[in-house]
C-alpha positions in Angstrom: 0.0 0.0 0.0 1.4 3.4 -1.0 1.9 5.7 1.9 1.6 9.5 1.5 2.7 12.3 3.9 0.6 15.4 3.6 2.4 18.5 5.0 0.7 21.8 5.8 2.8 24.8 6.4 2.3 28.0 8.4 -1.1 29.5 8.9 -2.8 26.5 7.2 -4.0 25.5 10.7 -6.3 28.6 10.5 -8.1 27.4 7.4 -11.8 27.9 7.7 -11.2 31.0 9.8 -8.5 32.9 7.9 -9.7 34.7 4.8 -12.6 32.4 4.1 -13.2 34.2 0.8 -9.8 32.9 -0.4 -9.4 29.6 1.4 -13.0 28.5 2.0 -14.9 27.8 5.2 -14.0 24.2 5.7 -11.7 23.7 8.7 -8.3 22.0 8.4 -9.6 19.1 10.4 -12.5 18.6 8.0 -10.2 18.8 5.0 -7.7 16.4 6.5 -10.5 13.9 7.2 -11.7 14.1 3.6 -8.2 13.7 2.2 -7.4 10.7 4.4 -10.7 9.0 3.3 -10.1 9.8 -0.3 -6.6 8.3 -0.1 -8.1 5.1 1.5 -10.6 4.9 -1.4 -7.6 5.1 -3.8 -5.9 2.2 -1.9 -3.4 4.4 -0.1 -2.6 5.5 3.4 -2.3 9.2 4.2 -0.7 10.7 7.3 -1.1 14.5 8.0 1.4 16.9 9.5 1.1 20.6 10.1 3.6 23.1 11.5 4.1 26.8 11.5 7.9 26.3 11.9 10.2 25.8 9.0 12.7 23.5 10.9 9.9 21.2 12.0 8.7 20.9 8.4 12.2 20.1 7.2 12.7 17.5 10.0 9.4 15.8 9.0 10.4 15.7 5.3 13.7 14.1 6.3 11.9 11.5 8.4 9.5 10.8 5.5 12.3 9.2 3.5 12.1 6.1 5.8 8.3 5.9 6.1 6.5 7.2 3.0 6.3 6.7 -0.8 5.3 10.3 -1.7 4.7 13.8 -0.3 2.0 16.3 -0.8 2.9 19.8 0.5 1.1 23.1 1.0 4.0 25.0 2.4 2.0 28.3 2.7 4.3 31.3 2.4 7.4 29.1 2.6 6.6 28.1 -1.0 7.9 31.5 -2.2 11.2 31.7 -0.3 12.2 28.6 1.6 15.2 27.1 -0.1 15.7 25.0 3.0 12.4 23.2 2.4 13.2 23.0 -1.3 16.5 21.3 -0.6 14.9 18.9 1.9 12.3 17.8 -0.8 15.2 17.3 -3.3 17.3 15.4 -0.8 14.7 12.8 0.1 13.9 12.1 -3.5 10.3 11.2 -2.9 7.7 12.2 -5.5 6.1 15.4 -4.3 3.0 17.3 -5.3 2.9 21.0 -4.4 -0.7 22.2 -3.5 -2.3 25.6 -3.1 -6.0 26.0 -2.3 -6.1 29.5 -4.0 -5.0 30.3 -7.5 -1.6 31.8 -6.5 -1.2 33.3 -10.0 -4.3 35.4 -9.6 -3.1 36.9 -6.3 -0.3 39.2 -5.2 2.9 39.2 -7.4 5.1 37.6 -4.7 2.9 34.5 -4.7 3.5 33.9 -8.4 6.9 32.2 -7.9 7.5 29.0 -6.1 11.0 27.9 -5.1 9.6 24.4 -4.5 8.1 23.7 -7.9 11.4 22.7 -9.6 11.8 19.8 -7.2 8.1 18.7 -7.3 6.5 16.4 -9.8 3.7 18.9 -10.3 1.6 21.7 -8.8 -2.1 21.9 -8.2 -3.6 25.3 -7.4 -6.9 27.1 -7.3 -9.4 24.4 -6.5 -9.9 25.1 -2.8 -9.9 21.9 -0.7 -10.4 19.9 -3.9 -6.7 20.7 -4.7 -5.7 18.2 -2.0 -7.9 15.5 -3.5 -6.5 16.1 -6.9 -3.0 15.8 -5.4 -4.0 12.4 -4.0 -5.2 11.3 -7.4 -1.9 12.5 -8.9 0.1 10.5 -6.4 -2.0 7.4 -7.2 -0.9 7.6 -10.8 2.8 7.9 -10.0 5.3 5.0 -10.1 
């Protein structure tokens, strides 16, 4: 059974409260439950991790190398400037899908560039909580 680690970065814990017009009203707990169930329906196991701290995210990515077959990451603002998270993803050499609930290309200019994208298999953005489900579907198709 393929095992996925879903990583949420800073401020994602406030989903459902923070800017509901951008991120929706579903709580992170509800989104996580839906993603885990969707992964199970696809014959996979999904573990969820959230941190507002860059070092904790990096440590968890390193640990993933021993436990998981793929990563899904919504690194929040770290997407745009964390070369440390980028290097961690590259180092573990697990397939990784970058996820954003909002369409980052329709938002502020600084959100248009991702330092993570070059080390990810693909990027899914702009579909709200469904972005995570699409990422699970993408992982299901990867070798």
